[in-house]
C-alpha positions as CSV (number, residue, x, y, z in Angstrom):
1,M,-102.9,-127.2,128.5
2,T,-103.8,-125.9,125.0
3,A,-107.1,-124.6,123.8
4,A,-107.3,-127.5,121.4
5,S,-107.0,-130.1,124.1
6,T,-109.9,-128.6,126.1
7,V,-112.4,-127.4,123.5
8,S,-115.3,-129.7,122.6
9,V,-116.8,-129.9,119.2
10,P,-120.1,-128.0,119.4
11,V,-123.3,-129.7,118.5
12,L,-125.0,-127.6,115.8
13,S,-128.6,-128.5,115.1
14,S,-129.8,-125.3,113.4
15,L,-128.5,-122.0,112.0
16,D,-129.6,-120.4,115.2
17,D,-127.0,-122.6,117.0
18,V,-124.4,-121.2,114.6
19,R,-125.6,-117.7,115.2
20,S,-125.3,-118.2,119.0
21,L,-121.8,-119.7,118.6
22,L,-120.6,-116.8,116.5
23,A,-121.9,-114.4,119.2
24,T,-119.6,-116.0,121.8
25,L,-116.4,-116.5,119.9
26,P,-113.2,-116.2,122.0
27,G,-111.2,-113.1,121.6
28,P,-107.4,-112.5,121.3
29,D,-104.9,-113.2,124.0
30,L,-104.0,-109.6,124.9
31,D,-101.2,-110.7,127.3
32,A,-99.5,-112.8,124.6
33,R,-99.9,-109.9,122.1
34,G,-98.4,-107.5,124.7
35,Q,-95.4,-109.8,125.1
36,A,-94.9,-109.8,121.4
37,E,-95.2,-106.0,121.1
38,T,-92.7,-105.6,124.0
39,R,-90.2,-108.0,122.5
40,E,-90.3,-106.7,118.9
41,P,-88.6,-103.3,119.5
42,Q,-85.8,-104.9,121.4
43,L,-84.7,-107.1,118.5
44,T,-81.5,-106.3,116.6
45,K,-83.0,-104.3,113.7
46,P,-84.4,-100.9,113.1
47,R,-87.9,-100.7,114.4
48,G,-90.5,-101.6,111.8
49,S,-87.8,-102.8,109.4
50,L,-89.4,-106.2,109.0
51,G,-92.7,-104.6,108.0
52,R,-95.6,-107.0,107.9
53,L,-93.6,-109.8,109.4
54,E,-93.7,-107.9,112.7
55,D,-97.4,-107.6,112.5
56,L,-97.7,-111.3,111.7
57,A,-95.7,-112.2,114.8
58,A,-98.0,-110.2,117.1
59,W,-101.0,-111.7,115.3
60,L,-99.8,-115.2,115.8
61,A,-99.3,-114.7,119.5
62,S,-102.7,-113.1,119.9
63,W,-104.7,-115.9,118.3
64,Q,-102.6,-118.9,119.3
65,H,-102.8,-117.7,122.8
66,K,-99.1,-118.0,123.5
67,H,-95.9,-116.2,123.1
68,P,-94.0,-116.6,120.9
69,G,-96.3,-117.9,118.3
70,T,-95.2,-120.9,116.2
71,V,-95.6,-122.4,112.7
72,A,-94.3,-125.9,113.7
73,A,-97.2,-128.0,112.3
74,P,-99.2,-126.3,109.5
75,H,-102.1,-128.3,108.2
76,C,-104.2,-127.9,105.0
77,I,-107.8,-128.9,104.4
78,V,-109.3,-128.9,101.0
79,F,-113.1,-129.2,101.0
80,A,-114.9,-130.4,97.9
81,G,-118.5,-130.0,96.8
82,N,-120.7,-130.0,93.7
83,H,-123.0,-127.3,92.6
84,G,-126.3,-127.6,90.8
85,V,-125.8,-124.2,89.2
86,A,-123.0,-125.8,87.1
87,A,-125.7,-127.1,84.9
88,R,-126.2,-123.5,83.7
89,G,-122.9,-123.7,81.9
90,V,-121.1,-121.3,84.2
91,S,-117.8,-123.3,84.1
92,A,-115.4,-124.3,81.4
93,Y,-115.3,-127.8,82.9
94,P,-118.1,-130.3,83.6
95,A,-119.2,-131.1,87.2
96,A,-117.6,-134.5,86.9
97,V,-114.2,-132.9,87.3
98,T,-114.8,-132.3,91.0
99,V,-114.8,-136.1,91.7
100,Q,-111.8,-136.6,89.3
101,M,-109.8,-133.9,91.0
102,V,-110.5,-135.4,94.4
103,A,-109.1,-138.6,93.1
104,N,-106.1,-136.7,91.8
105,Y,-105.5,-135.3,95.3
106,Q,-105.7,-138.7,96.8
107,H,-103.1,-140.0,94.3
108,D,-100.7,-137.2,95.0
109,G,-101.0,-135.8,91.5
110,A,-102.3,-132.2,92.1
111,A,-100.5,-128.9,92.6
112,I,-101.6,-128.8,96.2
113,N,-99.9,-132.1,96.9
114,Q,-96.6,-130.8,95.7
115,L,-97.0,-127.4,97.5
116,C,-97.8,-129.1,100.8
117,R,-94.7,-131.4,100.4
118,A,-92.5,-128.5,99.5
119,N,-93.6,-126.4,102.5
120,G,-93.9,-129.0,105.2
121,V,-97.7,-128.9,105.4
122,T,-99.9,-131.9,106.0
123,L,-103.0,-132.3,103.8
124,A,-106.5,-133.6,104.2
125,V,-109.2,-133.6,101.5
126,V,-112.8,-133.7,102.7
127,S,-115.5,-134.5,100.2
128,L,-119.1,-133.4,100.9
129,D,-121.8,-135.4,99.2
130,L,-120.3,-135.1,95.7
131,E,-122.9,-137.5,94.3
132,T,-125.6,-135.0,95.4
133,P,-125.0,-131.5,94.0
134,T,-126.6,-128.5,95.7
135,A,-129.8,-127.2,94.1
136,D,-129.6,-124.7,91.2
137,F,-129.7,-121.5,93.2
138,T,-131.3,-119.6,90.4
139,Q,-134.4,-121.7,91.0
140,Q,-134.4,-122.3,94.8
141,A,-132.0,-122.2,97.8
142,A,-128.8,-124.1,97.2
143,M,-129.2,-126.0,100.5
144,S,-131.8,-126.7,103.1
145,E,-131.0,-125.5,106.6
146,A,-130.2,-129.1,107.6
147,E,-127.7,-129.4,104.7
148,V,-125.9,-126.2,105.4
149,V,-125.7,-126.9,109.1
150,A,-124.3,-130.4,108.3
151,A,-121.6,-128.8,106.1
152,L,-120.8,-126.1,108.7
153,S,-120.5,-128.8,111.3
154,T,-118.1,-130.9,109.2
155,G,-115.8,-127.9,108.9
156,V,-115.9,-127.1,112.6
157,A,-115.1,-130.7,113.5
158,A,-112.3,-130.9,110.9
159,A,-110.5,-127.8,112.2
160,I,-110.8,-128.8,115.9
161,D,-109.6,-132.3,115.1
162,A,-106.6,-130.9,113.2
163,A,-105.7,-128.7,116.3
164,R,-106.1,-131.8,118.6
165,Q,-103.6,-133.6,116.3
166,G,-101.1,-130.7,117.0
167,A,-101.7,-128.3,114.0
168,D,-100.9,-124.7,114.9
169,L,-101.8,-123.1,111.6
170,L,-104.7,-124.1,109.2
171,C,-104.7,-123.5,105.4
172,L,-108.1,-123.6,103.9
173,G,-109.1,-124.2,100.2
174,E,-111.8,-125.7,98.0
175,M,-112.6,-127.7,94.9
176,G,-116.0,-127.6,93.2
177,I,-117.0,-126.9,89.6
178,G,-119.3,-123.9,89.7
179,N,-118.1,-122.5,93.0
180,S,-116.7,-119.2,91.6
181,T,-120.3,-118.4,90.5
182,S,-121.4,-119.2,94.0
183,A,-118.7,-117.0,95.5
184,A,-119.6,-114.1,93.2
185,A,-123.3,-114.4,94.1
186,I,-122.5,-114.4,97.9
187,C,-120.4,-111.3,97.6
188,H,-122.8,-109.5,95.4
189,A,-125.6,-110.3,97.8
190,L,-123.7,-109.3,100.9
191,F,-121.7,-106.3,99.7
192,G,-123.7,-104.8,96.8
193,G,-122.0,-103.6,93.7
194,T,-122.8,-105.2,90.4
195,A,-122.9,-108.9,89.3
196,T,-120.5,-108.1,86.5
197,G,-118.0,-106.6,89.0
198,W,-118.0,-109.6,91.2
199,T,-118.0,-112.2,88.4
200,G,-114.7,-113.5,86.9
201,P,-113.5,-116.2,84.5
202,G,-113.2,-118.9,87.2
203,T,-112.0,-122.0,85.3
204,G,-111.6,-120.0,82.1
205,V,-114.9,-118.6,80.7
206,H,-114.7,-115.5,78.6
207,G,-116.7,-113.3,76.3
208,V,-120.4,-114.3,75.9
209,A,-119.9,-117.2,78.4
210,L,-118.6,-114.8,81.1
211,S,-121.6,-112.4,80.4
212,K,-124.0,-115.3,80.9
213,K,-122.3,-116.2,84.1
214,A,-122.7,-112.7,85.4
215,E,-126.4,-112.9,84.4
216,V,-126.8,-116.1,86.4
217,V,-125.2,-114.3,89.5
218,A,-127.6,-111.4,89.1
219,E,-130.6,-113.7,88.7
220,A,-129.7,-115.7,91.8
221,V,-129.2,-112.6,94.0
222,A,-132.4,-111.0,92.8
223,L,-134.3,-114.2,93.8
224,H,-132.8,-114.6,97.3
225,K,-131.7,-111.3,98.6
226,P,-135.2,-110.1,99.5
227,E,-135.9,-113.3,101.5
228,A,-132.6,-113.9,103.2
229,R,-132.6,-113.4,107.0
230,D,-128.9,-112.6,107.3
231,A,-125.5,-113.5,106.0
232,L,-125.7,-117.1,107.2
233,D,-129.0,-117.6,105.5
234,M,-127.4,-116.1,102.3
235,L,-124.6,-118.7,102.6
236,R,-127.3,-121.3,102.7
237,R,-129.1,-119.9,99.7
238,L,-126.2,-119.1,97.4
239,G,-123.3,-121.2,98.8
240,G,-122.1,-124.8,98.4
241,R,-121.3,-127.5,100.9
242,E,-117.6,-126.9,100.5
243,L,-118.0,-123.1,101.1
244,A,-120.1,-123.7,104.2
245,A,-117.5,-126.2,105.4
246,I,-114.8,-123.5,105.0
247,A,-116.9,-121.2,107.1
248,G,-117.2,-123.9,109.7
249,A,-113.5,-124.6,109.7
250,V,-112.8,-120.9,110.4
251,I,-115.1,-121.1,113.4
252,G,-113.5,-124.3,114.6
253,A,-110.0,-122.9,114.3
254,R,-111.1,-119.9,116.4
255,L,-112.5,-122.2,119.1
256,A,-109.3,-124.2,119.1
257,G,-106.8,-121.3,119.3
258,M,-105.5,-121.9,115.8
259,V,-104.7,-119.3,113.1
260,V,-106.1,-119.5,109.6
261,V,-104.6,-118.7,106.2
262,L,-107.4,-118.3,103.6
263,D,-106.8,-119.2,100.0
264,G,-108.2,-117.1,97.1
265,F,-111.5,-115.5,96.1
266,I,-113.8,-118.5,96.7
267,C,-112.4,-119.3,100.0
268,T,-112.4,-115.7,101.2
269,A,-116.0,-115.3,100.0
270,A,-117.0,-118.3,102.1
271,A,-115.4,-116.8,105.1
272,A,-116.8,-113.4,104.4
273,A,-120.2,-114.5,105.3
274,L,-119.0,-114.9,108.9
275,E,-117.6,-111.4,108.9
276,A,-120.8,-110.0,107.4
277,F,-122.7,-111.6,110.2
278,R,-120.3,-110.7,113.0
279,P,-117.6,-108.2,112.5
280,G,-114.3,-109.5,113.9
281,A,-115.1,-113.1,113.1
282,L,-112.1,-113.2,110.7
283,D,-109.6,-111.5,113.0
284,H,-107.7,-114.8,113.4
285,C,-107.4,-115.2,109.6
286,V,-105.1,-113.8,107.0
287,V,-105.6,-113.9,103.3
288,S,-102.7,-115.6,101.5
289,H,-102.8,-114.0,98.1
290,K,-104.6,-111.8,95.6
291,S,-106.5,-114.0,93.1
292,C,-106.8,-113.1,89.4
293,E,-110.6,-113.1,90.0
294,P,-111.6,-109.4,89.9
295,G,-114.0,-109.8,92.8
296,H,-111.1,-110.6,95.2
297,A,-109.8,-107.0,95.3
298,L,-113.3,-105.8,95.9
299,L,-113.6,-108.2,98.8
300,F,-110.4,-107.0,100.4
301,A,-111.9,-103.6,100.6
302,Q,-115.0,-104.9,102.3
303,L,-113.0,-107.0,104.8
304,G,-110.2,-104.6,105.5
305,K,-107.6,-107.2,104.7
306,L,-104.5,-107.2,102.5
307,P,-103.1,-110.3,100.9
308,L,-99.6,-111.6,101.7
309,L,-98.8,-112.5,98.0
310,D,-99.7,-111.4,94.5
311,L,-98.5,-114.1,92.1
312,G,-101.3,-114.2,89.6
313,L,-102.7,-117.4,91.1
314,R,-106.2,-118.6,90.3
315,L,-106.1,-122.3,90.9
316,G,-107.9,-122.7,94.2
317,E,-107.4,-125.9,96.2
318,A,-105.5,-123.9,98.9
319,S,-102.5,-123.5,96.5
320,G,-102.1,-119.8,97.6
321,A,-102.6,-120.5,101.2
322,V,-99.9,-123.2,101.4
323,T,-97.6,-121.0,99.3
324,A,-97.9,-118.3,101.9
325,V,-97.0,-120.6,104.9
326,P,-93.2,-119.8,104.6
327,I,-94.0,-116.1,105.1
328,V,-95.9,-116.7,108.4
329,R,-93.2,-119.2,109.4
330,A,-90.5,-116.6,108.7
331,A,-92.3,-114.1,110.9
332,A,-92.5,-116.5,113.8
333,A,-88.8,-117.5,113.4
334,C,-87.5,-114.0,113.3
335,H,-89.5,-112.9,116.3
336,A,-88.6,-115.9,118.4
337,G,-85.0,-116.4,117.3
338,M,-83.4,-113.0,116.9
339,A,-81.2,-111.7,119.7
340,T,-82.2,-108.5,121.5
341,F,-79.9,-105.5,121.5
342,A,-78.9,-106.4,125.1
343,Q,-78.2,-110.0,124.3
344,A,-76.1,-109.3,121.3
345,G,-74.2,-106.3,122.8
346,V,-75.4,-104.1,120.0
347,S,-76.1,-100.5,120.7
348,D,-79.8,-99.5,120.3
349,K,-80.6,-96.1,118.8
350,D,-80.6,-93.1,121.2
């Protein structure tokens, strides 16, 4: 019986419920990891010669709670939300593009549709109250407690449902005009540094517009940081519904025994709020790629994670996460399928 078949979707009524849930997250399966670590040196190759693929195989076993780990049914969820701060001119595109891009996903016209098809990944797009943008967080908290809990709950339920349908790996991504500003603000508030250091071009703002975007980030953090209770409250104040849903999906995947591949800067920033609240909350996650957003490299240092790819991507919509799926699949295939020295009649080293 799998974890997904027995786990129930938790009822979350407040951020305190989320805090309690994070405090009791299940840990890794040490027995499955031990089996992976025992098998790996017996495979017909020099020890360590597959580099990070070997680490990924052990990670899969640990967090899927089985040996060998599998990438038989990868699934992708793109969460979409609108941001009130977009009215401050922080994006090169109007907020209406969020709704238009969701329609594009639904009509199979976006990059993520093609990448999912090419890599054998199923796709779901979840829109969160697009007709009601979050509040402008330079003036007040982006979301009320009820709003952020609803978004977190949506993400938790979506991940658990995917696992119940048989998914064994979850790719997460987002769509939302203005959300790179939100991500920069969250990171600046949680990890310090400067607003300029965390703020990047997003959809393509440069020069004076980029400077103004960094000013918006600094203004928001100055308003909310003194009042925020913790990282989850900071997510409420500076995040968006789609960012909160990503954080919820990370939690749901952990509960269901499913590994997670995070997309770029925005997705990683959303998940980082969990790690800032409870170290180890992202141990079942890998980051797919290094975004062109300058804040992403800073975030890796804070989280102690390295990306699987560096392709100059900055699209979002889980494009990097889905592109990285073949790497994780390759790790699983090599670990499970290779012969051992004894099976192949090949001499091991002395």
